[in-house]
Structures are given as structure tokens and as C-alpha cells.
C-alpha positions as CSV (number, residue, x, y, z in Angstrom):
1,M,0.4,-0.1,0.2
2,R,1.6,3.6,-0.6
3,I,0.6,5.8,2.4
4,L,0.9,9.6,2.6
5,F,1.8,10.1,6.1
6,I,0.7,14.0,6.8
7,S,1.6,15.3,10.4
8,A,1.6,18.1,12.6
9,F,5.7,17.0,13.8
10,P,8.7,16.0,12.7
11,P,8.3,12.4,13.9
12,C,11.4,11.4,16.1
13,Q,11.6,10.5,19.5
14,K,12.0,14.0,21.1
15,T,7.9,13.2,22.8
16,A,5.5,10.3,23.1
17,G,3.4,11.5,20.0
18,Q,6.1,11.8,17.5
19,D,8.2,9.1,18.7
20,Y,4.9,7.0,18.4
21,S,4.4,8.5,15.0
22,R,8.1,7.3,14.0
23,R,7.7,3.8,15.6
24,L,4.2,3.3,13.4
25,I,6.3,4.5,9.8
26,L,8.6,2.3,10.4
27,D,6.4,-0.3,11.6
28,L,4.6,0.0,8.0
29,L,7.6,-0.6,6.3
30,E,8.4,-3.7,7.5
31,K,5.5,-4.2,6.7
32,G,6.0,-3.8,3.4
33,H,4.2,-0.6,2.7
34,E,5.7,2.4,1.0
35,V,5.5,5.5,3.4
36,S,5.7,9.3,1.9
37,L,6.1,12.8,4.6
38,I,4.7,15.7,5.0
39,Y,5.7,16.9,8.1
40,A,4.8,20.6,10.3
41,E,8.5,21.8,11.4
42,Y,9.4,22.2,15.1
43,P,12.1,24.1,16.5
44,G,14.9,21.5,17.5
45,H,13.4,19.0,15.8
46,T,14.0,17.1,13.3
47,V,12.9,13.9,11.1
48,E,14.4,10.2,12.4
49,L,13.4,7.6,9.8
50,P,15.4,6.2,7.2
51,D,16.1,7.4,3.6
52,S,13.0,4.9,2.3
53,V,10.6,7.8,3.3
54,K,10.4,10.6,0.5
55,V,9.9,14.3,2.1
56,L,7.3,15.4,0.0
57,S,6.9,19.0,1.7
58,I,7.4,21.2,5.0
59,I,5.0,23.0,6.4
60,H,5.8,26.1,8.6
61,P,3.6,26.8,10.5
62,A,2.6,30.6,11.7
63,F,0.0,33.0,13.4
64,K,-1.0,34.6,9.2
65,N,-2.0,30.6,8.1
66,C,-4.7,31.6,10.9
67,L,-6.4,34.0,8.9
68,V,-7.4,31.8,6.1
69,K,-9.8,30.1,7.4
70,P,-11.1,32.8,9.8
71,Y,-14.3,30.5,11.1
72,F,-12.0,27.8,12.3
73,H,-10.4,27.9,15.5
74,P,-6.5,28.5,15.4
75,F,-5.4,25.3,17.1
76,F,-6.5,23.7,13.6
77,T,-5.4,26.4,11.1
78,R,-2.1,27.3,12.6
79,R,-0.4,24.7,10.5
80,F,-2.2,25.4,7.2
81,D,-0.5,25.7,4.4
82,K,-2.1,26.7,0.9
83,S,0.9,25.5,-1.2
84,V,0.7,22.5,0.8
85,L,-2.3,22.3,0.3
86,K,-2.2,22.2,-3.8
87,L,0.2,19.6,-3.6
88,L,-1.8,17.5,-1.7
89,Q,-5.0,18.0,-4.4
90,T,-2.2,17.1,-6.5
91,V,0.0,14.2,-5.7
92,S,-3.1,12.6,-2.6
93,A,-4.6,10.0,-6.5
94,D,-1.3,8.8,-6.5
95,F,-1.5,7.3,-2.7
96,D,-3.9,4.6,-1.4
97,M,-4.4,6.1,1.6
98,L,-4.0,9.7,3.2
99,Y,-3.0,9.8,7.1
100,F,-3.6,12.7,9.0
101,D,-1.2,12.4,11.9
102,F,-2.2,15.3,15.0
103,S,-5.5,16.8,14.8
104,Q,-3.5,19.9,14.1
105,V,-3.6,19.0,10.7
106,H,-6.9,17.5,9.9
107,L,-8.0,20.7,8.5
108,Y,-6.0,19.6,4.5
109,S,-8.3,16.2,5.3
110,L,-11.9,18.6,4.4
111,L,-10.4,20.7,1.3
112,I,-8.9,17.1,-0.3
113,S,-11.6,14.4,-1.5
114,H,-9.8,10.6,-1.7
115,P,-11.6,7.5,-0.8
116,C,-9.2,6.6,2.0
117,K,-8.1,9.3,4.2
118,V,-7.4,8.0,8.5
119,L,-8.1,10.7,10.6
120,M,-5.5,10.1,14.1
121,C,-6.4,11.9,17.4
122,H,-3.5,11.8,19.8
123,D,-5.9,13.9,21.9
124,V,-9.3,14.6,21.7
125,I,-8.8,18.1,21.6
126,A,-12.7,19.0,22.8
127,Q,-12.2,17.3,25.8
128,K,-8.2,19.1,26.6
129,F,-10.3,22.2,26.2
130,S,-12.2,21.4,28.9
131,R,-9.8,21.2,31.1
132,K,-8.2,23.8,29.8
133,G,-11.4,26.5,30.3
134,R,-14.6,26.6,28.6
135,L,-14.7,30.2,26.7
136,Q,-13.3,28.4,23.8
137,L,-14.7,25.1,23.6
138,P,-18.0,25.6,21.5
139,W,-15.8,26.9,18.6
140,I,-13.2,23.7,19.4
141,R,-16.5,22.0,19.2
142,R,-17.5,23.1,16.3
143,T,-14.2,23.1,13.8
144,E,-13.1,19.6,15.4
145,G,-16.7,17.6,14.6
146,R,-16.6,19.5,10.9
147,L,-13.5,17.8,10.4
148,L,-13.5,14.3,12.2
149,R,-16.6,14.1,9.4
150,T,-14.2,13.9,6.5
151,A,-12.7,10.8,7.4
152,G,-13.5,7.4,6.1
153,Q,-11.7,6.1,9.7
154,I,-10.9,8.1,13.3
155,V,-8.3,6.5,15.0
156,T,-7.6,7.0,18.5
157,F,-5.3,5.3,21.7
158,S,-8.2,4.4,24.0
159,R,-11.7,2.6,24.2
160,K,-12.3,6.0,26.2
161,D,-11.4,9.1,23.4
162,S,-13.6,6.2,21.0
163,D,-15.7,6.8,23.3
164,F,-16.0,10.5,24.0
165,I,-15.9,10.6,19.9
166,K,-19.0,8.7,19.9
167,K,-20.6,10.6,22.8
168,T,-19.6,14.1,21.7
169,Y,-19.9,13.2,17.3
170,G,-22.4,10.8,16.9
171,L,-18.6,9.4,15.2
172,D,-17.1,5.3,15.1
173,A,-13.6,5.9,15.6
174,V,-11.5,2.9,16.3
175,H,-8.5,2.2,19.4
176,V,-5.1,1.4,18.6
177,N,-2.1,0.5,21.7
178,F,1.2,2.1,21.7
179,Y,4.0,1.0,20.3
180,L,6.2,-0.5,23.9
181,K,9.5,1.4,23.7
182,N,11.7,-1.8,25.6
183,G,9.5,-5.2,24.2
184,R,8.7,-7.6,27.0
185,F,10.6,-5.5,30.0
186,D,14.0,-7.7,31.7
187,Y,14.9,-6.7,34.9
188,S,18.2,-9.8,34.3
189,G,21.0,-8.0,35.5
190,K,19.6,-4.8,36.6
191,A,18.6,-3.7,40.3
192,V,15.8,-1.8,41.9
193,V,16.6,1.0,44.4
194,K,14.2,1.5,47.3
195,N,13.7,5.0,48.2
196,R,13.8,6.0,43.9
197,F,10.1,7.8,42.9
198,C,10.5,9.7,39.6
199,F,9.3,12.3,37.3
200,Y,9.4,11.9,33.4
201,G,7.6,13.7,30.7
202,A,8.4,16.5,27.9
203,W,9.1,19.8,30.6
204,N,8.6,22.0,27.7
205,R,4.8,21.1,28.6
206,A,2.7,23.3,30.4
207,E,1.0,20.0,31.9
208,N,4.0,18.5,33.0
209,T,5.7,21.7,34.6
210,E,2.5,23.0,36.2
211,A,2.5,19.2,38.0
212,L,6.1,19.3,39.1
213,E,5.5,22.6,40.2
214,W,2.5,21.2,42.0
215,F,3.8,19.1,43.6
216,L,6.7,20.9,44.8
217,S,4.7,23.3,46.6
218,H,1.9,21.0,48.3
219,V,2.9,17.7,48.6
220,Y,6.8,17.5,49.5
221,P,6.2,19.4,52.1
222,K,4.3,16.5,54.1
223,L,6.4,14.0,53.5
224,S,8.1,12.9,55.6
225,C,9.7,9.5,54.3
226,D,13.2,9.3,52.9
227,A,12.7,9.5,49.2
228,H,14.8,10.4,46.2
229,F,13.7,11.5,43.6
230,I,15.0,12.0,40.3
231,V,13.4,14.3,36.8
232,I,13.9,12.7,33.3
233,G,13.1,14.0,30.1
234,G,14.2,17.2,28.4
235,G,12.4,20.6,27.8
236,V,13.2,21.7,31.6
237,S,14.1,25.5,31.4
238,D,16.0,27.2,33.7
239,A,13.7,28.4,36.3
240,L,12.0,24.6,36.7
241,L,16.1,23.7,37.0
242,N,17.2,26.6,39.4
243,K,14.0,25.5,41.6
244,I,14.4,21.8,41.4
245,S,18.4,22.3,42.7
246,T,17.0,23.4,46.0
247,Y,15.3,20.7,46.9
248,K,18.8,18.4,48.3
249,N,16.5,15.2,47.8
250,F,16.0,16.0,44.0
251,S,18.1,15.6,40.4
252,C,17.5,16.1,37.6
253,L,19.1,13.3,34.8
254,G,17.6,15.9,31.5
255,F,17.3,13.9,28.2
256,V,18.3,10.2,28.5
257,D,18.0,7.9,25.5
258,D,16.2,5.1,27.1
259,P,13.7,6.6,29.5
260,V,11.9,3.0,30.6
261,E,16.1,2.1,31.6
262,E,15.2,4.7,34.6
263,I,12.3,4.2,35.3
264,A,12.6,0.6,36.1
265,C,15.0,1.3,38.8
266,C,12.2,3.1,40.4
267,Q,9.6,2.6,42.9
268,A,7.3,4.7,41.2
269,L,7.0,7.2,38.6
270,I,4.5,10.5,40.0
271,A,2.1,12.3,37.3
272,P,0.0,15.0,39.8
273,L,-1.4,15.5,36.2
274,H,-4.3,18.3,36.5
275,K,-4.7,19.5,32.8
276,G,-4.2,17.1,29.6
277,A,-5.7,14.2,27.8
278,G,-5.7,11.4,26.0
279,V,-3.6,8.2,27.1
280,K,-0.3,9.4,28.8
281,V,2.3,7.2,26.9
282,K,5.0,8.3,30.2
283,V,2.3,5.9,32.3
284,I,2.8,3.5,29.3
285,D,6.2,3.8,29.6
286,A,6.4,2.3,33.4
287,L,3.5,0.2,33.4
288,S,6.1,-1.4,30.6
289,S,8.4,-1.5,32.8
290,G,6.1,-3.1,36.1
291,T,6.4,0.2,38.0
292,C,4.3,1.4,40.3
293,V,2.8,5.0,38.7
294,I,1.1,7.4,41.2
295,G,-1.2,9.9,39.7
296,T,-4.4,11.3,39.2
297,D,-7.9,10.2,37.6
298,I,-6.3,12.3,33.9
299,A,-2.9,10.4,34.9
300,F,-4.8,7.0,34.7
301,E,-6.8,7.7,31.4
302,G,-8.4,5.3,29.1
303,I,-5.6,2.9,30.6
304,E,-6.1,-0.4,32.5
305,D,-4.7,-1.4,35.2
306,N,-3.0,-5.1,35.9
307,T,-5.3,-7.8,37.3
308,A,-3.0,-9.9,38.9
309,H,-0.3,-7.5,39.8
310,G,-1.6,-4.1,39.9
311,L,0.3,-1.2,39.5
312,F,-2.2,1.8,39.5
313,F,-2.3,4.2,43.3
314,F,-5.1,6.7,42.7
315,A,-4.1,10.0,44.0
316,E,-5.8,13.7,43.9
317,S,-5.1,15.5,47.2
318,P,-1.9,16.7,48.9
319,K,-2.3,14.7,51.6
320,E,-3.1,11.6,49.5
321,F,0.2,12.0,47.6
322,A,2.2,12.5,50.6
323,D,0.4,9.8,52.1
324,I,0.9,7.0,49.8
325,L,4.8,7.8,50.0
326,N,4.4,8.4,52.9
327,N,3.6,4.7,54.2
328,W,5.0,3.3,50.9
329,Q,6.3,-0.7,51.3
330,T,9.4,-1.5,49.1
331,V,8.3,-2.9,45.3
332,E,10.7,-5.5,44.8
333,L,12.5,-6.5,41.7
334,S,10.9,-10.1,41.2
335,E,7.6,-8.5,41.8
336,K,7.9,-5.9,38.9
337,Q,9.3,-8.7,36.5
338,A,5.6,-10.0,37.4
339,A,3.8,-6.8,36.6
340,A,5.7,-6.6,33.6
341,D,5.6,-10.2,31.8
342,E,1.6,-9.1,32.8
343,F,1.0,-5.4,31.1
344,F,3.4,-7.0,27.9
345,A,0.8,-10.1,27.5
346,R,-2.2,-7.7,27.2
347,Y,-1.1,-5.1,25.7
348,N,1.9,-5.6,22.9
349,S,-0.8,-6.1,20.3
350,N,-3.8,-3.9,18.5
351,H,-1.5,-1.5,16.6
352,F,-2.5,0.5,12.8
353,T,-0.6,-1.9,10.9
354,D,-2.7,-5.1,12.3
355,L,-6.2,-2.8,10.6
356,L,-4.7,-2.9,8.0
357,S,-3.6,-6.3,8.3
358,N,-7.6,-7.2,9.0
359,A,-8.8,-4.8,6.6
């Protein structure tokens, strides 16, 4: 199958969503499909794909693009480039499928006629904005609903997101699983530190930095346990780094090549998220290594816990987070291996390429 992949960001390992795009394209290539790419540039990010993926064009996001389609919410129009649209209209007939990756490029689908258009919703934007403030929500819903109706197939990352789309827009969607970064996690030759906990994320995202700052301000003063905390992930601002450095039992690792390996050494991932939508890949990464997660309802959204080896610790208030940490019972390596095995057995399936195989 010849697939034209239109993405709102360069497929690379910089963020979880971009890494999913990268892994999906590699999987498509491995399954024998031919992939061409159009993507929107993003500062400091470059495409990490083999040369067999031909880049047809690069989108240049700009505020002026929003003026071309003023009736649509700017979230969906900043990456709307008329020259890219013209190219898509010219070449789309040469492809068996058009895959629109991230909601920020779904507007192109409205203006292109093709029998097989797939719209991937990394997040359901109406749900995301409902937690940021309701003022723009009607505009968001009108735009998102109109764009989703242009799809031949809508794809999400969880049954909960698919249900939300059905309830909000009356449209059917299928859900797929993320690719597990380390496959089946193996603890052979590894060690688990009994008093180490971690935070992980792309720290240039406001919902992540706000969550960590909330923890430092509201939870940390209530802790009585002897714990050490590490912060994993790139994009840490100087201001946040300076704040972290004032806490003697906090350290910042920054970007690491294999974050799952670092998470696996810890007792738990802490995810005090109060904003955002969709499945949180940081939580998937932790669960894939059998590592417990202490988090809010938003952190666990769209994810099911293990049955035999549970990994979820729900907390909302500062006291609930502090109580869990102050009364923590050390998780041993053998327990983590058993939990990782259970998670792998039930989650390492149902990828987008499987949908193509079953079509």
C-alpha cells in the first residue's frame, strides 16, 4: 500500500507522540508498505526516519495561516499552508491512503477528496480544552466535529477517547495501542532502588511543569519519608531547573536515550497531572516496566490496570499523595518483573498495522 503520512510534527524521539509516529512509520515499512511524508517543522526537532521515506514537503506553522480560514479555531489552522494543500490535491490520487497525524493537520482532510482518509487523534481536542477553560469550547467542538466527519476512519489511543468521540460527535472511532519502547521488559542484571521515585515527561509542556511545581509546593512539605526523586526528560527550563536544585533530594537527569530503563530502577512514577487529555505515554512506559504509578484520574485516563499485579495508586489531594509516599512498601525486582510480564501480554497488540492486515 502507498501511504502519504501528513504529520503536525517531525516524527522523531523527542516526545511520546512524535515517537509513536516514528514507530508507526517504521512498522509500516517493515510490513512492506511504501510511505511518503509531509510534516510541520518544529524548533530543534528533526525527522528520524530512513531515507526510504520520501519527504514531499515541509509545513511552516505561522499565525498568518489562521487568517486564511478564520471560521475555524486557530488550533487547527496554524499549520494550514495553501502551497501544501495544493500539493496534496495534486498528488493524493497517487496514494492508497492519506494518514493525517495529530488534529492540527486535520483541516487538510476537509479540502481533499480521497476514498481512504485516516484521521489520527492523539488527543480529543474538545476534551483537552474542557480542562483548560470552557470559553473556547463551543468553537473547538464545531471545528473538530466538522473535520472528523471528513474521515473514512478515525483512530484514537483508547476506548475512552473513542467513546468520547461517539458521545460528542456521533462518530465511530477505533482505538490502537502504543508501541512499547522496550518490548517485553527484562530485569536480568538490573537493580531496583528501594527509596527512589521519578517524574517523567516533556518538560516544555505546561501540564507537566505545572504538575511538578504543584508537587513541590503542596505535597513535598507533607513528606516524612526518606525518598529521592529524579526528573527524567528534556525541555527543562532554567527556571524549573533552578527550583529543583533547591531541594537536596531532587536531581534532574534531563533527556536520556532510554527513559524506561531509568524508570525501571525506581519504585514508582509520580504523575500529579491536572490538565491534558488522552492516554499518557509516560504512564504506559512505566507500566511496561512493571513500575507502579502514583497519579490522578487524568494520569490514568484510557488505561486499564493489571489484574493479578496491580500498579495503579490513585491520588488527587496533596494529603493523598503524601500518605502514599510516607507509607510506601518497597517493591522488589521479582514483583516488578511479574507485573511487566502481565502488562506486556495484554498490551503488546492491536497496532494500526494490524487494522490494515485485517482489512
